[in-house]
VEXMAR-140245 format. One record per residue (C-alpha): x, y, z; residue number from 1. Coordinates in Angstrom, 2 decimals. Layout:
{site {X, Y, Z}, NUM},
...
This chain:
{site {88.18, 196.23, 124.78}, 1},
{site {87.45, 195.03, 121.26}, 2},
{site {85.19, 192.05, 120.97}, 3},
{site {86.30, 189.26, 118.67}, 4},
{site {83.80, 188.33, 116.00}, 5},
{site {82.52, 184.83, 116.08}, 6},
{site {83.51, 182.75, 113.06}, 7},
{site {80.43, 181.68, 111.15}, 8},
{site {79.97, 177.98, 110.94}, 9},
{site {78.07, 178.53, 107.70}, 10},
{site {80.92, 180.24, 105.81}, 11},
{site {81.34, 177.21, 103.54}, 12},
{site {78.22, 175.72, 102.02}, 13},
{site {77.88, 172.52, 100.03}, 14},
{site {75.26, 172.27, 97.34}, 15},
{site {73.39, 169.03, 97.26}, 16},
{site {73.74, 166.72, 94.28}, 17},
{site {70.02, 166.96, 93.66}, 18},
{site {70.22, 170.77, 93.44}, 19},
{site {73.07, 170.66, 90.93}, 20},
{site {71.31, 168.12, 88.76}, 21},
{site {68.22, 170.31, 88.72}, 22},
{site {70.26, 173.04, 87.03}, 23},
{site {71.51, 170.78, 84.21}, 24},
{site {70.13, 171.34, 80.73}, 25},
{site {68.44, 168.79, 78.55}, 26},
{site {68.86, 167.76, 74.93}, 27},
{site {66.57, 165.50, 73.00}, 28},
{site {67.78, 162.81, 70.62}, 29},
{site {65.32, 161.21, 68.23}, 30},
{site {65.07, 159.59, 64.79}, 31},
{site {63.15, 161.39, 62.03}, 32},
{site {63.10, 159.93, 58.54}, 33},
{site {66.35, 158.10, 59.12}, 34},
{site {68.03, 161.26, 60.44}, 35},
{site {69.36, 161.53, 63.98}, 36},
{site {67.98, 164.83, 65.31}, 37},
{site {69.58, 166.32, 68.43}, 38},
{site {67.97, 169.45, 69.89}, 39},
{site {69.23, 171.49, 72.84}, 40},
{site {67.61, 174.10, 75.05}, 41},
{site {68.78, 177.50, 76.30}, 42},
{site {71.12, 176.02, 78.91}, 43},
{site {74.86, 175.51, 78.43}, 44},
{site {74.92, 171.88, 77.39}, 45},
{site {77.73, 169.47, 76.55}, 46},
{site {77.29, 166.28, 74.55}, 47},
{site {79.41, 163.52, 73.02}, 48},
{site {78.23, 161.70, 69.88}, 49},
{site {79.79, 158.34, 69.05}, 50},
{site {79.08, 155.54, 66.62}, 51},
{site {77.94, 152.13, 67.88}, 52},
{site {77.66, 150.40, 64.50}, 53},
{site {76.79, 151.29, 60.89}, 54},
{site {73.40, 152.87, 61.68}, 55},
{site {73.45, 153.24, 65.47}, 56},
{site {74.80, 156.21, 67.43}, 57},
{site {75.24, 156.92, 71.12}, 58},
{site {74.49, 160.39, 72.52}, 59},
{site {76.06, 161.02, 75.92}, 60},
{site {75.43, 164.09, 78.06}, 61},
{site {78.49, 165.46, 79.84}, 62},
{site {76.70, 167.05, 82.78}, 63},
{site {73.66, 167.35, 80.52}, 64},
{site {70.51, 165.25, 80.39}, 65},
{site {69.65, 163.37, 77.19}, 66},
{site {65.90, 162.80, 76.82}, 67},
{site {65.53, 163.73, 80.50}, 68},
{site {68.10, 161.23, 81.77}, 69},
{site {71.79, 161.32, 82.59}, 70},
{site {72.19, 157.91, 80.94}, 71},
{site {73.51, 157.80, 77.33}, 72},
{site {70.85, 157.39, 74.65}, 73},
{site {71.33, 155.02, 71.70}, 74},
{site {69.51, 155.83, 68.47}, 75},
{site {69.20, 153.09, 65.85}, 76},
{site {68.27, 153.26, 62.18}, 77},
{site {70.35, 156.36, 61.37}, 78},
{site {70.80, 156.04, 57.59}, 79},
{site {70.13, 159.55, 56.23}, 80},
{site {72.37, 161.83, 58.30}, 81},
{site {72.71, 163.76, 61.58}, 82},
{site {71.22, 167.14, 62.44}, 83},
{site {72.14, 169.03, 65.63}, 84},
{site {70.60, 172.28, 66.90}, 85},
{site {71.95, 173.28, 70.33}, 86},
{site {69.97, 176.55, 70.51}, 87},
{site {70.92, 179.00, 73.30}, 88},
{site {73.65, 178.75, 75.91}, 89},
{site {77.39, 178.16, 75.68}, 90},
{site {77.40, 174.62, 74.37}, 91},
{site {80.02, 171.99, 73.61}, 92},
{site {79.54, 169.32, 70.95}, 93},
{site {82.11, 166.56, 70.46}, 94},
{site {81.94, 163.91, 67.73}, 95},
{site {84.62, 161.22, 67.58}, 96},
{site {85.50, 158.20, 65.45}, 97},
{site {82.35, 157.96, 63.38}, 98},
{site {80.97, 157.98, 59.85}, 99},
{site {77.87, 160.04, 59.11}, 100},
{site {75.76, 158.28, 56.47}, 101},
{site {73.23, 159.65, 54.01}, 102},
{site {72.62, 163.29, 53.14}, 103},
{site {75.21, 164.66, 55.54}, 104},
{site {75.87, 166.46, 58.80}, 105},
{site {74.24, 169.72, 59.85}, 106},
{site {75.20, 171.47, 63.10}, 107},
{site {73.72, 174.69, 64.54}, 108},
{site {75.50, 175.76, 67.72}, 109},
{site {73.20, 178.74, 68.34}, 110},
{site {73.85, 181.80, 70.48}, 111},
{site {76.55, 181.71, 73.13}, 112},
{site {80.26, 180.96, 73.29}, 113},
{site {80.20, 177.49, 71.82}, 114},
{site {82.77, 174.79, 71.10}, 115},
{site {82.64, 172.09, 68.43}, 116},
{site {85.16, 169.27, 68.11}, 117},
{site {85.11, 166.81, 65.20}, 118},
{site {87.81, 164.15, 65.52}, 119},
{site {88.22, 161.37, 62.97}, 120},
{site {84.79, 162.07, 61.49}, 121},
{site {83.85, 161.00, 57.96}, 122},
{site {80.78, 162.51, 56.30}, 123},
{site {79.49, 160.87, 53.13}, 124},
{site {77.19, 163.82, 52.29}, 125},
{site {77.26, 167.59, 52.75}, 126},
{site {78.62, 169.09, 55.96}, 127},
{site {77.29, 172.46, 57.15}, 128},
{site {78.15, 174.14, 60.47}, 129},
{site {76.54, 177.34, 61.82}, 130},
{site {78.23, 178.68, 64.93}, 131},
{site {75.69, 181.42, 65.54}, 132},
{site {76.39, 184.59, 67.53}, 133},
{site {79.07, 184.48, 70.19}, 134},
{site {82.76, 183.63, 70.38}, 135},
{site {82.95, 180.12, 69.00}, 136},
{site {85.77, 177.57, 68.71}, 137},
{site {85.46, 175.00, 65.93}, 138},
{site {88.14, 172.32, 65.75}, 139},
{site {88.31, 169.61, 63.09}, 140},
{site {91.05, 166.97, 62.98}, 141},
{site {91.36, 164.00, 60.64}, 142},
{site {88.08, 164.78, 58.93}, 143},
{site {86.89, 163.42, 55.59}, 144},
{site {84.10, 165.35, 53.88}, 145},
{site {82.94, 163.81, 50.62}, 146},
{site {80.47, 166.52, 49.44}, 147},
{site {81.93, 169.79, 50.69}, 148},
{site {82.32, 171.59, 54.02}, 149},
{site {80.64, 174.88, 54.89}, 150},
{site {81.27, 176.76, 58.15}, 151},
{site {79.65, 180.04, 59.24}, 152},
{site {80.46, 181.30, 62.73}, 153},
{site {78.77, 184.72, 62.49}, 154},
{site {79.61, 187.57, 64.91}, 155},
{site {81.99, 187.18, 67.84}, 156},
{site {85.69, 186.40, 68.26}, 157},
{site {85.83, 183.04, 66.54}, 158},
{site {88.55, 180.44, 66.05}, 159},
{site {88.35, 177.79, 63.33}, 160},
{site {91.10, 175.18, 63.06}, 161},
{site {91.13, 172.34, 60.52}, 162},
{site {94.01, 169.85, 60.49}, 163},
{site {94.84, 166.64, 58.64}, 164},
{site {91.58, 166.65, 56.69}, 165},
{site {90.33, 166.09, 53.13}, 166},
{site {87.38, 167.86, 51.53}, 167},
{site {85.95, 166.75, 48.20}, 168},
{site {84.01, 169.62, 46.67}, 169},
{site {83.93, 173.19, 48.02}, 170},
{site {85.28, 174.52, 51.29}, 171},
{site {83.51, 177.67, 52.51}, 172},
{site {84.39, 179.45, 55.78}, 173},
{site {82.66, 182.66, 56.91}, 174},
{site {83.32, 184.23, 60.32}, 175},
{site {81.64, 187.64, 59.92}, 176},
{site {82.56, 190.43, 62.38}, 177},
{site {84.92, 190.03, 65.32}, 178},
{site {88.56, 189.15, 65.93}, 179},
{site {88.73, 185.86, 64.09}, 180},
{site {91.40, 183.23, 63.46}, 181},
{site {91.20, 180.64, 60.70}, 182},
{site {93.89, 177.97, 60.50}, 183},
{site {94.25, 175.15, 57.97}, 184},
{site {97.14, 172.71, 58.40}, 185},
{site {97.68, 169.70, 56.12}, 186},
{site {94.29, 170.12, 54.46}, 187},
{site {93.40, 169.00, 50.93}, 188},
{site {90.44, 170.33, 48.94}, 189},
{site {89.91, 167.97, 46.03}, 190},
{site {88.07, 168.76, 42.82}, 191},
{site {86.73, 165.24, 42.45}, 192},
{site {83.44, 163.44, 41.78}, 193},
{site {80.78, 163.99, 44.43}, 194},
{site {78.68, 161.11, 45.80}, 195},
{site {75.04, 160.65, 44.81}, 196},
{site {73.12, 161.75, 47.89}, 197},
{site {69.78, 160.25, 48.96}, 198},
{site {66.63, 162.30, 48.54}, 199},
{site {65.26, 162.87, 52.04}, 200},
{site {62.67, 165.07, 53.66}, 201},
{site {64.70, 167.77, 55.44}, 202},
{site {63.61, 168.53, 59.05}, 203},
{site {63.59, 172.17, 60.12}, 204},
{site {66.85, 172.05, 62.08}, 205},
{site {68.54, 170.12, 59.25}, 206},
{site {67.75, 172.67, 56.52}, 207},
{site {71.20, 174.19, 56.97}, 208},
{site {72.42, 171.64, 54.41}, 209},
{site {70.37, 173.29, 51.66}, 210},
{site {72.34, 176.57, 51.90}, 211},
{site {75.79, 175.44, 52.96}, 212},
{site {77.94, 177.33, 50.48}, 213},
{site {78.36, 180.86, 49.12}, 214},
{site {78.11, 179.79, 45.51}, 215},
{site {81.35, 178.07, 44.53}, 216},
{site {81.15, 174.47, 43.41}, 217},
{site {84.85, 173.72, 43.88}, 218},
{site {87.86, 175.28, 45.55}, 219},
{site {87.87, 177.29, 48.76}, 220},
{site {86.41, 180.56, 50.03}, 221},
{site {87.47, 182.11, 53.36}, 222},
{site {85.62, 185.30, 54.38}, 223},
{site {86.44, 186.73, 57.83}, 224},
{site {84.52, 190.03, 57.79}, 225},
{site {85.33, 193.16, 59.81}, 226},
{site {87.83, 192.84, 62.65}, 227},
{site {91.50, 192.10, 63.24}, 228},
{site {91.63, 188.70, 61.60}, 229},
{site {94.33, 186.09, 61.01}, 230},
{site {94.27, 183.43, 58.30}, 231},
{site {96.99, 180.77, 58.34}, 232},
{site {97.36, 178.04, 55.72}, 233},
{site {100.18, 175.50, 56.03}, 234},
{site {100.61, 172.37, 53.97}, 235},
{site {97.38, 173.06, 52.09}, 236},
{site {96.52, 171.68, 48.63}, 237},
{site {93.46, 173.08, 46.87}, 238},
{site {92.69, 171.97, 43.31}, 239},
{site {90.57, 174.93, 42.18}, 240},
{site {90.41, 178.68, 42.87}, 241},
{site {91.02, 179.78, 46.47}, 242},
{site {89.60, 183.16, 47.52}, 243},
{site {90.53, 184.77, 50.87}, 244},
{site {88.84, 188.02, 51.95}, 245},
{site {89.61, 189.34, 55.44}, 246},
{site {87.56, 192.55, 55.23}, 247},
{site {88.65, 195.78, 56.89}, 248},
{site {91.02, 196.25, 59.91}, 249},
{site {94.64, 195.16, 60.36}, 250},
{site {94.61, 191.58, 59.09}, 251},
{site {97.31, 188.96, 58.53}, 252},
{site {97.42, 186.18, 55.96}, 253},
{site {100.25, 183.65, 56.22}, 254},
{site {100.62, 180.80, 53.73}, 255},
{site {103.42, 178.23, 53.64}, 256},
{site {104.28, 174.95, 51.92}, 257},
{site {101.05, 174.91, 49.92}, 258},
{site {99.71, 174.43, 46.41}, 259},
{site {96.74, 176.13, 44.75}, 260},
{site {95.14, 175.27, 41.42}, 261},
{site {95.22, 172.17, 39.25}, 262},
{site {97.67, 171.07, 36.60}, 263},
{site {94.88, 169.33, 34.70}, 264},
{site {92.84, 172.24, 33.33}, 265},
{site {92.23, 175.95, 33.32}, 266},
{site {88.80, 176.80, 34.73}, 267},
{site {87.20, 180.27, 34.87}, 268},
{site {86.90, 181.58, 38.41}, 269},
{site {83.53, 182.14, 40.08}, 270},
{site {84.00, 185.90, 39.88}, 271},
{site {84.86, 185.72, 36.16}, 272},
{site {88.05, 187.72, 36.69}, 273},
{site {90.58, 185.01, 36.27}, 274},
{site {91.47, 181.34, 36.36}, 275},
{site {92.29, 178.85, 39.04}, 276},
{site {94.84, 179.91, 41.58}, 277},
{site {94.83, 182.16, 44.64}, 278},
{site {93.13, 185.52, 45.28}, 279},
{site {93.75, 187.41, 48.55}, 280},
{site {91.84, 190.58, 49.50}, 281},
{site {92.52, 192.22, 52.87}, 282},
{site {90.67, 195.54, 52.56}, 283},
{site {91.32, 198.70, 54.57}, 284},
{site {93.85, 198.64, 57.42}, 285},
{site {97.55, 197.90, 57.90}, 286},
{site {97.59, 194.38, 56.53}, 287},
{site {100.34, 191.76, 56.21}, 288},
{site {100.45, 189.00, 53.61}, 289},
{site {103.29, 186.45, 53.66}, 290},
{site {103.57, 183.49, 51.28}, 291},
{site {106.50, 181.08, 51.38}, 292},
{site {107.47, 177.90, 49.56}, 293},
{site {104.19, 177.77, 47.64}, 294},
{site {103.09, 176.95, 44.09}, 295},
{site {100.11, 178.60, 42.42}, 296},
{site {98.79, 177.06, 39.22}, 297},
{site {96.69, 179.68, 37.45}, 298},
{site {97.07, 183.22, 38.74}, 299},
{site {98.03, 184.90, 42.01}, 300},
{site {96.25, 188.12, 43.00}, 301},
{site {96.98, 190.04, 46.22}, 302},
{site {94.88, 193.15, 46.89}, 303},
{site {95.31, 195.04, 50.19}, 304},
{site {93.41, 198.15, 49.04}, 305},
{site {90.05, 199.27, 50.55}, 306},
{site {88.24, 198.20, 47.38}, 307},
{site {88.78, 197.49, 43.73}, 308},
{site {92.19, 198.96, 42.80}, 309},
{site {91.87, 202.38, 41.19}, 310},
{site {94.19, 201.28, 38.42}, 311},
{site {91.26, 199.11, 37.37}, 312},
{site {88.33, 201.20, 38.61}, 313},
{site {89.58, 204.68, 37.55}, 314},
{site {88.56, 206.22, 40.88}, 315},
{site {90.46, 207.55, 43.89}, 316},
{site {90.16, 205.30, 46.91}, 317},
{site {90.09, 206.46, 50.57}, 318},
{site {93.18, 206.39, 52.75}, 319},
{site {94.49, 202.88, 53.33}, 320},
{site {96.86, 201.38, 55.89}, 321},
{site {100.55, 200.56, 55.79}, 322},
{site {100.57, 197.16, 54.15}, 323},
{site {103.29, 194.55, 53.71}, 324},
{site {103.41, 191.77, 51.12}, 325},
{site {106.27, 189.26, 51.26}, 326},
{site {106.63, 186.39, 48.79}, 327},
{site {109.51, 183.92, 49.20}, 328},
{site {110.04, 180.85, 47.03}, 329},
{site {106.73, 181.29, 45.25}, 330},
{site {106.09, 179.88, 41.76}, 331},
{site {103.11, 180.89, 39.60}, 332},
{site {102.58, 178.44, 36.75}, 333},
{site {100.41, 178.13, 33.67}, 334},
{site {97.89, 175.33, 34.01}, 335},
{site {98.17, 172.52, 31.49}, 336},
{site {95.58, 172.53, 28.69}, 337},
{site {95.33, 171.15, 25.18}, 338},
{site {96.81, 174.48, 24.06}, 339},
{site {99.65, 174.61, 26.57}, 340},
{site {102.10, 177.17, 25.20}, 341},
{site {105.66, 176.46, 24.32}, 342},
{site {108.41, 179.01, 24.77}, 343},
{site {107.39, 182.29, 23.18}, 344},
{site {103.73, 181.36, 22.66}, 345},
{site {100.80, 182.87, 24.52}, 346},
{site {98.80, 180.65, 26.88}, 347},
{site {95.05, 180.44, 26.48}, 348},
{site {93.34, 183.63, 27.68}, 349},
{site {90.36, 183.39, 30.02}, 350},
{site {88.58, 186.58, 31.09}, 351},
{site {90.96, 189.46, 31.80}, 352},
{site {93.88, 187.36, 32.98}, 353},
{site {96.17, 184.67, 31.71}, 354},
{site {97.39, 181.74, 33.74}, 355},
{site {100.77, 182.12, 35.33}, 356},
{site {100.50, 185.82, 36.30}, 357},
{site {101.14, 187.70, 39.55}, 358},
{site {99.33, 190.94, 40.47}, 359},
{site {99.86, 192.90, 43.70}, 360},
{site {97.86, 196.03, 44.70}, 361},
{site {98.67, 197.70, 48.03}, 362},
{site {96.98, 201.08, 47.50}, 363},
{site {97.59, 204.09, 49.76}, 364},
{site {99.85, 204.11, 52.77}, 365},
{site {103.54, 203.39, 53.29}, 366},
{site {103.65, 199.90, 51.88}, 367},
{site {106.40, 197.29, 51.60}, 368},
{site {106.51, 194.61, 48.90}, 369},
{site {109.24, 191.98, 48.94}, 370},
{site {109.68, 189.27, 46.29}, 371},
{site {112.47, 186.74, 46.82}, 372},
{site {113.01, 183.68, 44.64}, 373},
{site {109.73, 184.21, 42.79}, 374},
{site {109.05, 182.62, 39.39}, 375},
{site {106.13, 183.41, 37.07}, 376},
{site {105.20, 181.93, 33.71}, 377},
{site {103.45, 185.18, 32.72}, 378},
{site {103.73, 188.81, 33.83}, 379},
{site {104.23, 190.22, 37.33}, 380},
{site {102.60, 193.59, 38.14}, 381},
{site {103.08, 195.54, 41.38}, 382},
{site {101.05, 198.68, 42.21}, 383},
{site {101.72, 200.38, 45.57}, 384},
{site {99.45, 203.31, 44.66}, 385},
{site {95.83, 204.11, 43.92}, 386},
{site {96.98, 207.08, 41.80}, 387},
{site {95.22, 209.46, 44.17}, 388},
{site {96.59, 211.92, 46.73}, 389},
{site {97.02, 209.59, 49.72}, 390},
{site {100.11, 207.69, 48.62}, 391},
{site {102.79, 206.88, 51.18}, 392},
{site {106.49, 206.09, 51.20}, 393},
{site {106.70, 202.69, 49.56}, 394},
{site {109.50, 200.12, 49.35}, 395},
{site {109.66, 197.41, 46.69}, 396},
{site {112.43, 194.82, 46.88}, 397},
{site {112.85, 192.10, 44.24}, 398},
{site {115.69, 189.58, 44.24}, 399},
{site {116.73, 186.23, 42.77}, 400},
{site {113.58, 186.00, 40.67}, 401},
{site {112.45, 185.19, 37.13}, 402},
{site {109.36, 186.70, 35.51}, 403},
{site {107.40, 185.92, 32.35}, 404},
{site {109.27, 182.72, 31.52}, 405},
{site {106.92, 182.04, 28.58}, 406},
{site {107.34, 185.55, 27.14}, 407},
{site {103.60, 186.27, 27.26}, 408},
{site {102.90, 189.54, 25.45}, 409},
{site {100.60, 191.28, 27.91}, 410},
{site {99.91, 195.01, 27.63}, 411},
{site {100.07, 196.62, 31.09}, 412},
{site {99.42, 200.20, 32.19}, 413},
{site {97.24, 202.61, 34.17}, 414},
{site {95.43, 205.90, 33.65}, 415},
{site {98.63, 207.87, 34.38}, 416},
{site {101.33, 205.42, 33.25}, 417},
{site {101.78, 204.41, 29.59}, 418},
{site {100.75, 201.02, 28.28}, 419},
{site {103.71, 198.74, 27.68}, 420},
{site {104.24, 195.10, 26.78}, 421},
{site {105.82, 194.07, 30.03}, 422},
{site {107.03, 191.03, 31.92}, 423},
{site {107.69, 192.99, 35.15}, 424},
{site {105.70, 196.16, 35.82}, 425},
{site {106.21, 198.24, 38.99}, 426},
{site {104.32, 201.45, 39.88}, 427},
{site {104.96, 203.07, 43.30}, 428},
{site {103.02, 206.34, 42.92}, 429},
{site {103.64, 209.51, 44.91}, 430},
{site {105.76, 209.61, 48.04}, 431},
{site {109.39, 208.94, 48.89}, 432},
{site {109.72, 205.51, 47.33}, 433},
{site {112.56, 203.01, 47.02}, 434},
{site {112.82, 200.19, 44.48}, 435},
{site {115.63, 197.65, 44.78}, 436},
{site {116.17, 194.95, 42.15}, 437},
{site {118.98, 192.37, 42.28}, 438},
{site {119.68, 189.24, 40.26}, 439},
{site {116.42, 189.24, 38.28}, 440},
{site {115.60, 187.85, 34.82}, 441},
{site {112.64, 189.12, 32.78}, 442},
{site {111.35, 188.08, 29.39}, 443},
{site {110.14, 191.16, 27.48}, 444},
{site {110.07, 194.46, 29.37}, 445},
{site {111.09, 195.35, 32.93}, 446},
{site {109.33, 198.67, 33.63}, 447},
{site {109.51, 200.91, 36.71}, 448},
{site {107.49, 204.08, 37.48}, 449},
{site {107.99, 205.91, 40.78}, 450},
{site {105.98, 209.07, 39.93}, 451},
{site {106.25, 212.12, 42.25}, 452},
{site {108.44, 212.32, 45.35}, 453},
{site {112.16, 211.93, 46.03}, 454},
{site {112.63, 208.37, 44.82}, 455},
{site {115.54, 205.96, 44.74}, 456},
{site {115.80, 203.06, 42.29}, 457},
{site {118.74, 200.64, 42.58}, 458},
{site {119.10, 197.91, 39.95}, 459},
{site {121.84, 195.29, 39.90}, 460},
{site {122.20, 192.22, 37.67}, 461},
{site {118.92, 192.70, 35.81}, 462},
{site {118.54, 190.92, 32.46}, 463},
{site {115.52, 191.89, 30.34}, 464},
{site {114.54, 192.40, 26.69}, 465},
{site {113.90, 196.05, 27.57}, 466},
{site {114.52, 198.14, 30.69}, 467},
{site {112.40, 201.25, 31.22}, 468},
{site {112.71, 203.52, 34.27}, 469},
{site {110.72, 206.74, 34.85}, 470},
{site {111.43, 208.50, 38.15}, 471},
{site {108.50, 210.92, 37.86}, 472},
{site {108.45, 214.63, 38.73}, 473},
{site {110.08, 214.66, 42.15}, 474},
{site {113.34, 216.42, 42.96}, 475},
{site {116.64, 214.70, 43.79}, 476},
{site {115.62, 211.32, 42.41}, 477},
{site {118.37, 208.73, 42.04}, 478},
{site {118.74, 205.79, 39.64}, 479},
{site {121.68, 203.41, 40.01}, 480},
{site {121.97, 200.53, 37.54}, 481},
{site {124.93, 198.17, 37.43}, 482},
{site {125.90, 194.81, 35.92}, 483},
{site {122.68, 194.67, 33.89}, 484},
{site {121.99, 193.45, 30.36}, 485},
{site {119.33, 194.57, 27.87}, 486},
{site {119.10, 195.22, 24.12}, 487},
{site {117.19, 198.42, 24.92}, 488},
{site {117.44, 200.63, 28.02}, 489},
{site {115.47, 203.86, 28.52}, 490},
{site {115.79, 206.11, 31.57}, 491},
{site {113.81, 209.26, 32.48}, 492},
{site {114.63, 211.51, 35.40}, 493},
{site {111.35, 213.40, 34.99}, 494},
{site {110.69, 217.12, 35.37}, 495},
{site {112.21, 217.56, 38.83}, 496},
{site {115.61, 219.00, 39.65}, 497},
{site {118.76, 217.40, 41.02}, 498},
{site {118.10, 213.91, 39.59}, 499},
{site {121.06, 211.53, 39.44}, 500},
{site {121.87, 208.61, 37.13}, 501},
{site {124.69, 206.21, 38.01}, 502},
{site {125.66, 203.45, 35.53}, 503},
{site {128.44, 200.87, 35.75}, 504},
{site {129.41, 197.57, 34.06}, 505},
{site {126.20, 197.31, 31.99}, 506},
{site {125.67, 195.83, 28.54}, 507},
{site {123.01, 197.85, 26.72}, 508},
{site {122.16, 197.96, 23.03}, 509},
{site {119.90, 200.47, 21.30}, 510},
{site {118.90, 203.47, 23.47}, 511},
{site {116.17, 205.95, 22.49}, 512},
{site {115.54, 208.60, 23.74}, 513},
{site {118.97, 209.50, 25.15}, 514},
{site {119.68, 207.85, 28.50}, 515},
{site {120.36, 211.20, 30.24}, 516},
{site {116.83, 212.53, 29.68}, 517},
{site {115.86, 214.60, 32.76}, 518},
{site {119.03, 213.86, 34.75}, 519},
{site {121.27, 216.68, 35.98}, 520},
{site {124.05, 214.42, 37.30}, 521},
{site {125.29, 211.45, 35.29}, 522},
{site {128.02, 209.10, 36.49}, 523},
């Protein structure tokens, strides 16, 4: 006969309150030179910082001791800023409904999976946040930062979300390695006058304010490092240059209902390669960039290649991913200056670029570029190749768009494609490529080069000062052009065999060389 086991009366144990309190961490809160200094330990601490009056703040531990006690600690005489260093552990810092006076706000979350929440916080000086190693979550809502905002979350899978906030001066976000997400919703970065900050003696854990930014004095920089990263910008307005670099891996950048650049002046970019506007670099990997209902004042550069595009660097780049770039209802404008061009005049040149231009580089891989309802004041250039041996099967679709409205005479070309004065310049490289153009207007030239491979180019309702199509050396290439208008139209089938040209209902003027050059079948 089986014996029944006795049920243990000690199966459920209750820990005493004293034992649980003994495990709680401790933070210290003190005043040093008019700065509120909060320092954690290596435990996982949670604190709430609130304002009592103009120079008094209350530090409350949420299951954490403050200065050895579970009672909130009030610190008076805070006139020069707040510095927080949580050190080790997975910490939580919450700041609500307060104004930080003086030099600014410096927060070091330290190692661990930390969380920072700033809600309705105004900082009169510089704001610098260091998330440290670990998977961190940084949330800012209804913030006002009068002398810039710098965030570095370092390694780990980090999430940074900023909503309904205004930054005067630079915005710098760096997440380093890991699977990171950066989201900005209804955020303004203003290129305005900065406040005169007090000269204070910086304590050790407040020195983060001295190195808050990566070098830009205005505009925004978002660097997410290696990892599968996502950057989302919605309802964003940034007065100066915005630079987004997601590093290698399969990254996504989504931008909607935003404005980049200022109508007041053209300013050279930090990198010296352009003017105000928007620059997106996604590096190696199968990347996706989508921009909708957005205005860029200055220039718009999208580069999904592993490095500097070979059309600029004259080198062959390593194999890239299958990238997609989709622009819908995007306008790229010339910034207003004393020399603002009128129709047919060139805008002021700065560096290698002119304001109002669009450049897209997708490199190797089977890439897709889609432009719908896009308007540019200057040229638009699309390169889905690095001109090496790793090209893929690319698709370029352009519809309902207008390019080079100001008829800027820009010479465009690569090492393998001839230089031409162009308003729309498309190079797809080797591979089985398709180019589809419908209802597009171009001042000056509209030029298309598909290079080797069995390519298909379909053009309908294109109006340009010149149309130039070169299908490269592949076999069985096809060009169909209908309902288009140009004083000069030039078509090359290349050196391959079986190439086809189909024309219908076009209005073309002077043609040289003959339009059937390289085509075996002409309809």
